[in-house]
C-alpha positions as CSV (number, residue, x, y, z in Angstrom):
1,M,117.9,119.4,92.5
2,S,118.0,116.8,95.3
3,T,114.9,114.9,96.4
4,D,115.3,115.9,100.0
5,T,114.0,119.4,99.1
6,F,110.6,118.0,98.1
7,R,107.8,118.1,100.7
8,G,109.9,117.6,103.8
9,G,112.2,114.9,102.3
10,L,109.8,112.4,100.8
11,P,111.8,110.5,98.1
12,V,110.5,110.7,94.6
13,L,109.1,107.5,93.2
14,V,109.6,107.0,89.4
15,A,107.5,104.6,87.4
16,A,108.7,103.4,84.0
17,K,107.7,100.3,82.0
18,A,111.3,99.4,81.1
19,A,113.8,99.0,83.8
20,P,116.6,101.6,83.4
21,V,119.3,99.0,83.9
22,V,121.7,97.2,81.7
23,H,122.6,93.6,82.6
24,E,126.2,92.3,82.6
25,E,127.0,88.7,83.3
26,V,129.9,88.2,85.8
27,D,130.8,84.6,86.9
28,G,127.4,83.4,85.9
29,Q,125.6,86.1,87.8
30,I,123.6,89.0,86.4
31,V,125.1,92.3,87.6
32,P,122.9,95.3,87.0
33,Q,124.2,98.8,86.1
34,L,122.2,102.0,85.7
35,S,121.7,102.8,82.0
36,V,122.5,106.3,80.9
37,S,122.5,105.6,77.2
38,T,120.7,108.0,75.0
39,G,117.8,105.7,74.8
40,S,117.4,105.5,78.6
41,V,116.1,108.8,79.7
42,V,114.6,107.5,82.8
43,G,117.8,105.8,83.9
44,D,119.7,109.1,83.6
45,L,116.9,111.0,85.4
46,A,116.9,108.5,88.2
47,G,120.6,108.8,88.7
48,R,120.5,112.5,89.0
49,L,117.7,112.5,91.5
50,S,118.8,109.5,93.6
51,V,115.2,108.3,93.4
52,S,113.5,104.9,93.7
53,V,112.4,103.4,90.4
54,V,109.6,100.9,89.9
55,A,109.8,99.0,86.6
56,S,108.5,95.8,85.0
57,A,110.4,92.6,85.3
58,A,109.9,92.2,81.5
59,T,113.1,90.2,80.5
60,P,114.6,87.0,81.8
61,Q,117.5,89.1,83.3
62,D,114.9,91.3,85.0
63,T,113.1,88.3,86.4
64,Q,116.4,86.8,87.7
65,L,117.1,90.0,89.5
66,A,113.6,90.2,90.9
67,D,113.9,86.7,92.2
68,R,117.2,87.5,93.9
69,H,116.1,90.9,95.2
70,P,112.4,90.6,96.1
71,D,112.6,93.9,98.1
72,G,114.5,95.7,95.4
73,L,118.2,96.4,94.7
74,T,120.5,99.3,94.8
75,V,122.3,100.4,91.6
76,R,125.1,102.9,91.5
77,A,124.7,105.8,89.1
78,A,127.6,107.3,87.1
79,G,127.7,110.2,89.5
80,G,128.0,108.0,92.5
81,Q,124.3,108.3,93.6
82,D,122.4,105.2,94.8
83,V,119.2,104.4,92.9
84,R,116.8,101.9,94.3
85,V,115.1,99.7,91.7
86,R,112.2,97.6,92.5
87,F,110.7,95.2,89.9
88,V,107.0,94.6,89.4
89,R,106.1,91.1,88.5
90,H,103.3,90.5,86.0
91,S,101.6,87.4,84.9
92,D,102.8,85.8,81.6
93,E,99.4,86.5,80.1
94,T,99.6,90.2,80.9
95,L,103.0,90.5,79.1
96,S,102.1,88.2,76.3
97,Q,102.3,89.3,72.7
98,Q,98.6,88.6,72.4
99,R,97.8,91.0,75.2
100,Y,100.6,93.6,75.9
101,G,102.0,93.4,72.4
102,L,98.7,94.1,70.9
103,V,97.6,96.9,73.2
104,T,100.9,98.8,72.9
105,E,100.6,98.4,69.1
106,I,97.1,99.9,69.3
107,L,98.3,102.8,71.3
108,W,101.4,103.4,69.1
109,Q,99.4,103.3,65.9
110,T,96.7,105.6,67.3
111,L,98.9,108.2,69.0
112,H,101.2,108.5,66.0
113,G,98.2,108.7,63.6
114,L,99.3,105.7,61.6
115,W,96.0,103.9,60.9
116,N,95.2,103.9,57.2
117,R,91.5,104.1,58.2
118,W,89.9,102.3,55.2
119,N,90.7,98.8,56.5
120,E,92.1,99.5,60.0
121,P,91.7,99.7,62.9
122,D,89.3,96.9,63.8
123,F,88.3,96.5,67.5
124,G,86.9,93.2,68.6
125,A,87.1,90.7,71.4
126,A,90.9,90.3,71.1
127,E,91.5,94.0,71.4
128,R,89.2,94.3,74.4
129,R,91.1,91.5,76.1
130,A,94.3,93.2,75.4
131,W,93.0,96.4,76.8
132,Q,92.0,94.7,80.0
133,S,95.6,93.5,80.3
134,L,96.7,97.1,80.1
135,H,94.5,97.7,83.1
136,T,96.1,94.8,84.9
137,L,99.6,96.0,84.1
138,N,98.9,99.5,85.3
139,E,97.2,98.2,88.5
140,D,100.3,96.1,89.2
141,F,102.4,99.3,89.0
142,A,100.0,101.3,91.1
143,K,99.9,98.7,93.8
144,E,103.7,98.7,94.1
145,L,104.0,102.4,94.0
146,L,101.4,102.8,96.8
147,A,103.3,100.1,98.8
148,Q,106.4,102.2,98.6
149,S,104.7,105.5,99.4
150,G,106.0,107.6,102.2
151,G,102.9,109.6,103.0
152,A,100.0,111.6,101.8
153,D,102.1,114.1,99.9
154,Q,104.1,111.4,98.1
155,P,105.6,112.7,94.8
156,Y,105.4,110.5,91.8
157,L,106.9,110.8,88.3
158,V,105.1,108.4,85.9
159,H,106.8,108.1,82.5
160,D,105.2,107.2,79.1
161,Y,102.1,106.0,77.5
162,Q,102.3,102.3,78.7
163,L,101.5,103.7,82.2
164,A,98.9,106.2,81.3
165,L,96.3,104.7,83.6
166,V,98.5,104.8,86.6
167,P,97.9,108.5,87.7
168,A,94.1,107.9,88.1
169,L,94.8,104.7,90.1
170,L,97.2,106.5,92.4
171,R,94.8,109.5,92.8
172,A,91.9,107.2,93.8
173,E,93.9,105.8,96.7
174,N,95.8,108.9,97.7
175,P,94.0,112.1,96.8
176,Q,96.8,114.3,98.2
177,A,99.6,112.7,96.1
178,R,101.7,114.9,93.8
179,I,101.7,113.2,90.4
180,L,103.5,114.2,87.2
181,Y,102.8,112.1,84.1
182,F,105.2,112.6,81.2
183,H,104.1,111.5,77.7
184,H,107.2,110.7,75.6
185,I,105.6,110.1,72.2
186,A,103.3,112.1,69.9
187,W,99.7,113.0,70.8
188,P,97.4,113.4,67.7
189,G,94.2,115.4,67.2
190,S,90.9,114.3,68.7
191,D,89.6,113.0,65.4
192,T,92.4,110.3,65.6
193,V,92.0,109.5,69.3
194,E,88.3,108.9,68.8
195,L,89.0,106.0,66.4
196,L,89.5,104.1,69.7
197,P,86.4,102.6,71.4
198,D,84.7,104.9,73.8
199,R,85.9,102.9,76.8
200,F,89.5,103.0,75.6
201,V,89.3,106.8,75.2
202,A,87.7,107.3,78.7
203,D,90.4,105.0,80.3
204,L,93.3,106.6,78.5
205,V,92.4,110.3,78.9
206,G,90.9,109.8,82.3
207,G,94.0,107.9,83.5
208,I,96.2,110.8,82.5
209,L,94.0,113.4,84.1
210,G,94.6,111.8,87.4
211,A,97.9,113.6,87.4
212,D,98.5,117.1,88.7
213,V,100.9,117.9,85.8
214,V,101.0,116.4,82.3
215,G,104.2,116.9,80.4
216,F,105.0,116.8,76.7
217,F,108.1,117.4,74.6
218,A,106.4,119.8,72.2
219,E,103.7,122.5,72.1
220,R,102.1,120.6,69.2
221,W,101.4,117.6,71.4
222,R,100.2,119.7,74.3
223,R,97.8,121.6,72.0
224,N,96.4,118.4,70.6
225,F,96.0,116.9,74.0
226,L,94.0,119.9,75.3
227,R,91.8,119.8,72.2
228,T,91.2,116.1,72.7
229,V,90.1,116.6,76.3
230,E,87.9,119.5,75.3
231,D,86.3,117.5,72.5
232,L,86.0,114.1,74.1
233,V,85.6,114.7,77.8
234,P,82.6,117.1,78.2
235,S,82.6,116.9,82.0
236,V,85.8,118.9,82.4
237,E,86.7,122.5,81.6
238,V,89.7,123.4,79.4
239,D,91.5,126.7,79.5
240,H,93.7,126.8,76.4
241,A,95.4,130.1,77.2
242,A,96.5,128.8,80.7
243,A,96.9,125.2,79.5
244,T,94.9,123.9,82.4
245,I,92.1,121.4,82.8
246,R,89.6,121.6,85.6
247,V,88.6,118.2,86.8
248,G,86.1,118.5,89.6
249,D,87.9,120.5,92.3
250,R,91.3,119.9,90.9
251,V,93.3,121.8,88.2
252,V,95.6,119.8,86.0
253,R,98.4,121.7,84.2
254,A,99.7,120.7,80.8
255,V,103.3,121.7,80.4
256,V,105.9,121.6,77.6
257,E,109.5,120.5,78.5
258,P,111.7,119.7,75.5
259,L,114.6,117.4,76.1
260,S,117.8,117.6,74.0
261,Y,120.2,115.0,75.3
262,S,122.0,113.8,78.3
263,P,125.6,115.0,78.8
264,D,126.4,111.7,80.7
265,A,125.3,109.7,77.6
266,I,127.4,111.8,75.2
267,T,130.5,112.9,77.2
268,G,133.3,110.5,76.9
269,M,131.7,108.3,74.3
270,V,134.3,107.7,71.5
271,G,132.8,107.6,68.1
272,A,133.9,104.8,65.8
273,W,134.7,105.5,62.2
274,P,136.1,102.3,60.7
275,R,138.7,102.4,57.9
276,E,136.3,100.7,55.5
277,L,133.7,103.5,55.9
278,D,136.5,106.1,55.6
279,A,137.6,104.5,52.4
280,W,134.1,104.5,51.1
281,A,133.2,108.0,52.0
282,E,136.7,109.6,51.6
283,D,136.2,113.3,52.0
284,R,133.0,113.4,50.0
285,F,129.8,115.2,51.2
286,L,128.3,112.6,53.6
287,I,124.6,112.5,54.4
288,V,123.5,110.4,57.4
289,H,120.1,109.1,58.3
290,S,119.9,107.4,61.7
291,G,117.0,105.7,63.5
292,R,115.6,102.5,64.8
293,T,113.6,99.9,62.8
294,D,110.3,101.7,62.9
295,P,108.3,102.8,59.9
296,I,107.9,106.3,61.3
297,K,111.7,106.9,60.8
298,N,111.1,107.1,57.0
299,A,114.6,106.0,55.8
300,H,113.3,104.8,52.4
301,R,112.1,108.3,51.4
302,A,115.5,109.7,52.4
303,V,117.0,107.3,49.8
304,L,114.6,108.3,47.1
305,A,115.3,112.0,47.9
306,F,119.0,111.3,47.6
307,V,118.6,109.7,44.2
308,A,116.6,112.6,43.0
309,A,119.1,115.1,44.5
310,S,122.0,113.4,42.8
311,E,120.9,114.8,39.5
312,H,122.4,118.1,40.7
313,R,126.1,118.3,40.2
314,S,126.7,119.4,43.8
315,V,125.4,116.0,45.1
316,A,126.7,113.8,42.2
317,G,129.7,112.6,44.3
318,A,128.0,112.5,47.7
319,R,127.3,109.5,49.8
320,L,124.3,108.5,51.9
321,L,124.8,106.4,55.0
322,L,121.8,104.8,56.7
323,R,122.4,103.8,60.3
324,I,119.5,101.6,61.5
325,N,119.4,99.9,64.9
326,P,117.2,96.8,65.2
327,H,114.3,97.3,67.6
328,R,111.3,95.1,68.3
329,M,112.0,93.0,65.2
330,G,109.2,90.6,66.2
331,L,106.8,93.2,64.9
332,A,105.8,92.6,61.3
333,A,105.8,96.3,60.6
334,N,109.4,96.8,61.9
335,A,110.7,93.7,60.0
336,G,108.9,94.8,56.9
337,Y,110.4,98.3,57.2
338,L,113.9,97.1,57.3
339,K,113.3,94.8,54.3
340,Q,111.8,97.8,52.4
341,V,114.8,100.0,53.2
342,A,117.2,97.4,52.1
343,Q,115.4,97.0,48.8
344,V,115.3,100.7,48.1
345,V,119.0,100.9,48.9
346,A,119.8,98.1,46.4
347,E,117.7,99.8,43.7
348,A,119.4,103.1,44.3
349,N,122.9,101.6,43.9
350,A,121.8,99.7,40.8
351,T,120.7,103.0,39.4
352,F,124.0,104.7,40.2
353,G,126.1,101.7,39.0
354,E,128.1,102.0,42.2
355,E,127.6,101.9,46.0
356,R,126.7,105.5,46.9
357,V,124.2,104.4,49.5
358,R,125.2,102.1,52.4
359,L,123.0,100.5,55.0
360,L,124.5,99.7,58.4
361,V,122.3,97.7,60.8
362,G,123.4,97.2,64.4
363,N,123.3,98.6,67.9
364,D,126.9,99.7,68.4
365,R,126.4,103.2,69.9
366,G,130.0,104.1,69.2
367,L,129.5,103.5,65.5
368,T,126.3,105.6,65.5
369,V,128.1,108.5,67.2
370,G,130.9,108.1,64.8
371,C,128.6,108.3,61.8
372,L,126.9,111.4,63.2
373,G,130.2,113.0,64.0
374,R,131.4,112.5,60.4
375,A,128.2,113.8,58.8
376,D,128.0,116.9,56.6
377,A,124.2,116.7,56.7
378,V,121.8,114.7,58.8
379,V,118.3,113.8,57.7
380,V,115.7,113.4,60.3
381,N,112.6,113.1,58.2
382,S,110.3,111.1,60.5
383,L,106.7,110.9,59.7
384,V,105.9,111.9,63.3
385,D,108.1,111.7,66.4
386,G,107.4,112.8,70.0
387,Q,110.8,114.4,70.2
388,N,113.6,112.5,68.3
389,L,116.8,112.6,70.3
390,T,118.9,111.8,67.2
391,A,118.4,115.3,65.9
392,F,119.9,116.7,69.1
393,E,122.7,114.1,69.2
394,A,123.7,115.1,65.7
395,V,124.1,118.7,67.0
396,A,125.9,117.5,70.1
397,V,128.6,115.4,68.3
398,G,128.7,116.9,64.9
399,G,132.3,117.6,64.0
400,R,131.8,119.1,60.6
401,T,129.0,121.6,61.4
402,P,126.4,119.4,59.7
403,V,123.2,120.8,58.2
404,L,120.1,119.3,59.8
405,L,117.1,118.4,57.6
406,L,114.2,118.0,60.0
407,S,110.5,117.2,59.8
408,P,108.3,119.8,61.5
409,T,106.3,116.8,62.7
410,C,109.2,116.0,65.1
411,G,108.9,117.5,68.5
412,A,112.6,118.5,68.2
413,S,111.8,120.9,65.5
414,E,110.3,123.4,68.0
415,V,113.8,123.8,69.4
416,L,116.0,123.2,66.4
417,S,114.0,125.1,63.8
418,V,116.4,128.1,64.5
419,G,119.0,126.4,62.3
420,S,117.5,123.4,60.6
421,L,116.0,123.0,57.1
422,A,112.4,122.0,57.4
423,V,111.4,119.1,55.2
424,N,108.0,117.6,54.5
425,P,108.4,113.9,55.4
426,Y,106.1,112.8,52.6
427,D,107.5,115.0,49.9
428,V,110.5,113.4,48.2
429,S,111.1,116.4,45.9
430,D,111.1,118.7,48.9
431,Q,113.7,116.6,50.7
432,A,115.8,116.4,47.5
433,E,115.8,120.1,47.2
434,A,116.9,120.4,50.9
435,I,119.7,118.0,50.2
436,V,120.9,120.2,47.4
437,T,120.6,123.3,49.6
438,A,122.7,121.6,52.3
439,A,125.4,120.5,49.8
440,T,125.7,124.0,48.3
441,M,125.4,126.0,51.6
442,A,128.2,128.4,52.3
443,S,130.4,127.4,55.2
444,D,129.7,130.5,57.2
445,E,125.9,129.9,57.0
446,R,126.4,126.3,58.0
447,A,128.4,127.3,61.0
448,A,125.9,130.0,62.0
449,R,123.0,127.6,61.7
450,F,124.8,124.9,63.6
451,A,125.8,127.4,66.4
452,R,122.1,128.4,66.8
453,M,121.0,124.8,67.1
454,R,123.8,124.0,69.6
455,T,122.9,127.0,71.8
456,G,119.2,126.1,71.7
457,S,120.0,122.5,72.7
458,E,121.9,123.6,75.7
459,D,118.8,125.1,77.3
460,H,117.2,121.7,77.3
461,L,119.8,119.2,78.6
462,L,118.6,116.4,80.8
463,P,119.7,117.9,84.1
464,Q,117.5,121.0,83.4
465,W,114.7,118.8,82.1
466,T,114.9,116.7,85.3
467,G,114.9,119.6,87.6
468,R,112.0,121.3,85.9
469,Q,109.8,118.2,86.4
470,L,110.3,118.5,90.2
471,R,109.6,122.2,90.1
472,H,106.4,121.6,88.2
473,L,105.4,119.1,90.9
474,E,106.1,121.7,93.5
475,G,104.2,124.4,91.6
476,K,107.3,126.5,91.1
477,E,107.4,126.6,87.3
């Protein structure tokens, strides 16, 4: 869908915290390119819509580009479309680890239900200062979006939890604006949300309710959001059957739009499978676990389950490959997670007396695709995940009709349950039994399950997901 069909040709403005560009240095100059990697959903969306993107100047490369292009710059998408990117400058204090780092960690822990509750969370002066910086960051975005606005009916797509306050800020200045907010991560029950201070809850939920449409990857998250609003915002009226929220004289719709993967991010990508890995795996049954350095990815339990499953003769010769890409390693939790996984891998191999489990750490996308392409089974046992695109990528690139072991607490399970094996992310024995089931599954059943998952995935490719967002804004979905 092209943007010139929306409300008389007003261009869509997209807001995202991270700029959807990759930086390449040519002759000492930073040359930006639109990112369509599997991790840059907004970049791919922007390229398909030929929209204008407003994003933070959060890295030194972003800042260099912002200095060179104070009025924004044009980036060419893979399909030839021009995408306008304008950087928002924030104060160093706003983006500091003490402010932005802390507040995003508060939101991440809360919205994924990760607090242990007996000694965390604690909310004091530092947390309130951090929350105020979230306000400042969102105000910076709203100011820039309003400056770029083309009129009263301006359409906005606001993406992800870091910008949850933006919809209400836009609404206050432009009551006629059309706003869709898409929430990319999990949303917990109201009993978890209310761990936050009352002011935080009011700001977070009230900010989101400034939108006309609130999007989620899964029904589970939409259902939790509606219940949160009903329980914690008594001034509004929730209709669960219609999935609507009446806020004064406005009606906010909550919608579910799963996303599988972007064809542009997958098509043409050559999977790497080095000789060393081939010699290690040979033609043995290969189980792959892939994810970033984040405790929710749960790789250590996959190792424990593999050790337990290896007592069964069908798994005795199998191999487990852990593919972990470093992400936000400055966070103690992420660094600790990688250390924990490495320790569990070492202990497993000591138990086996040989290297049956291998840990590969790095950000080479070709290698990740190669690992998924070679897999006979893929374990996605996340504790909780808004969607988990890896599960869909495994189906997209799988060359050996892999069996998918998938947590029901991943948003992806609502699409892929037609062929996956459900595993409890906390139950190592359950995961071990699923590994044995995968290893002993007849080839015709594997093929049938895989075909159902691939067919289901094709209904939720990024082009369809993108188009449906605009149709939701226009009230056509």
